[in-house]
Phi, psi and omega in degrees: 000135182286159177300323180297315175297320182297322180293323177297329185276340183279139174075211181292155177302137182291148178270178183303323180295323178293320178295317181297321179295319177301314181295324183287338185273350188232157164259151187235147350300159179278121181247118176235095185061248180255007178264125182239129177243120177264141182228140177224142178238133175152164179282132178194163173276323175212154170224134181235143169277125177249099182253162180249062176242104179293133178110343173248152176308129189285343179235122180237128182285137171277151177259134179274134176278121185311136174081004183227175173253029183254133182238150180212156170212131182242144182205167177258130177231135183302147180300146178085001183282150168222131178209165185245156187201166169220171170255142174255105184264121186252126174226107185063234180271356186271131173245123179237119176273121182228154173285163182286112182289345179270352186248118178282349184279119184226142173240138181253153175208178183298343182261359180138234182206157175225157171283157186236134172252127176242114180279155180311129182109340176266137172222140174299126181300132182293337178285357174269353180263149180304133177250114182301341180272348181270122176290134181283143171283183180240153176246123174250149181259136175233143170246114187252122176277132183235128175281332179286326181252009172060076175125189183272145177235141178276130175227127174261139183240117176276125175246129184293158173304147184062028176303134180227136179294334182281347176266165176239146191231149169291161182241131174242117175262124187246115173289142185058043185302320178299319178290325175298323176295315188279320188250349182236013173053040188299316182296319179296318180297315179296316179304313184293315184292323176293317180300321182276005179064026179274333170227154177286161171303132182220165176254135178239129174260119187255111187268156181228103183286155172265309178244081194303308185292336175279307184295324183270352185274058179058053181261119181298333181293320178294315180299320180292320179300315180297312191278320187262346182239304187293305182303312176302322177296315179296324178294328176284334188266325185232156181280089184258150172286122184268067177215144177307322183294343178257012177238128181231145172246140183223144175189156178239146178059239177297329176298330175292323173298312183301319181294313179293318181296319180297316178293322179293324180287339182228067183302138179088354184267319180250125185263353183222143177224138173234108187244121182240122177048047184301140182275059187278062184294136177203166172211140177279335178203144180077200183269150180287339173076020182244010177094164189294335178299337180270356185301311180297326178294313182296321179295318177293319180303326177296318178292321181295319181294328177285320185222076184287338184057218176218085185300328185206180177262330186217132185222132175250128180237133176224153179200152177270137179288348181261014178245151185294337183283358180303325182290319177292322178290320174299324183289328184281340185301308180296329177296316177298320180299319185291344176289342186099356177291146172281127190231143167233130183238132185226133171246151179222148177282076182206178183249198182273082188206166189289328180288328172300313181292322177301315186293343181262356185294322182297312182294319183291311185290321180288339175280319181286318183233073182295135178272184182303329181296315181284329177298331179281316191260354179252000000 
């Protein structure tokens, strides 16, 4: 419990002026080393903290300070953590999930937005913010007709600053490319890392699925579209390096499944993989317990575990320790190592969200495609 909360609880119930003074003195949630205190103000029957940390009870009740409309909940969270949350405000039979009105830190995703708690030791990486000295790359739009996926598909192509037709570039294929642009600052990250010589100038193809859980769920049609249609078209359109070591597949969650499955289905074609929080559902016995959308993934994972082959030469895997998929990702690491691929595995105290994936991009991309800076100093 913070000193400010303790003062409000001592003696007579605090008046409105004391509550206002307390709110003015603090930033919320209140973070003191590893102690975090969440505060909500308003009339309600109950208020619950709804956090996205797998392994802890997902709903924790706030306590109301007598004589006020101020509620609080204090807990210990490991240093360096970042996680997202909302408040569940209960009035009668009505439950309303709301963001923390006292907290300006917000993270967005395709489903809306959440409040963000950053525990001591976590800082937003400065290379995710626009750098006025970094020249921006350009985004071009393509409409790609696919016989494998029946119809036209939208693909955005990132071209690095100082793009030249006479040069040749590595290719990075990004599953959920539009979401990586919008929620994980992908263009800014690429601009900055290229500017800092941490990765070479590269071309990124940003895909946009129509039926994501179907196409990304170990679907041979999707793998064939990328390998037999998209890559050849990109090679005809842009000056790409025609070597497996210069081709990378990247994806998060179901996109991680799609990336690994595509490389496994076309061995020797993709030399680099970047897999983030892959939805690698499997079960040794019984049901995998993750719903019918995961059935094709679990069926393929059984085949993959029996015959992993060597999907790529180099693979970067990351996952958050606060997401339920941490166990599947930890389990797949030794299997990937046994294939002979060079592997780097990273965990972070974060959940299944876009800013976690954003924060791992520098380490993953610079390891898979080291730029002149790392070639000199490593």
